[in-house]
Phi, psi and omega in degrees: 000136180267136178269133179292143177266356180280133183228148175247119182281149174296134180290351183255311185244356177074005172288163179289143174274152177246135175277121181268326183200140175218156182221126176277118181266332174216173177298341183241007185221130177228150170240145184220149169265127181240154175218150180288141178282348179274108182300331179287339180275303177078007181296138170228146180202178178249133179241151176238133179239124182225130170280127189244339181213155172266127174260322175223123181297149178286146173279347176227067187295144175273121182296344179275352183252126179229079178267128179293153175290148177299142180307322180294325179291319177297317179300317180296317180295320179297316179299316180295320180294322179292323179292326183275354179279000000 
């Protein structure tokens, strides 16, 4: 199993937060209970994770998921279409 290198720092002491529990509410949205790994800090909170844009379309798209393309991707596609016209 590969360990993720992405970390979310505690807003109070800057130690890494640990996800204690999470629940997927939609295919693109999750809520999680997080807690600080620093026992002296003791912070606990609720986090929300949302996928908001498509950067590269899926080769096996889920018909239930409709994520808009990132504005930069749309701008690039418009430029390419204008060049090929």
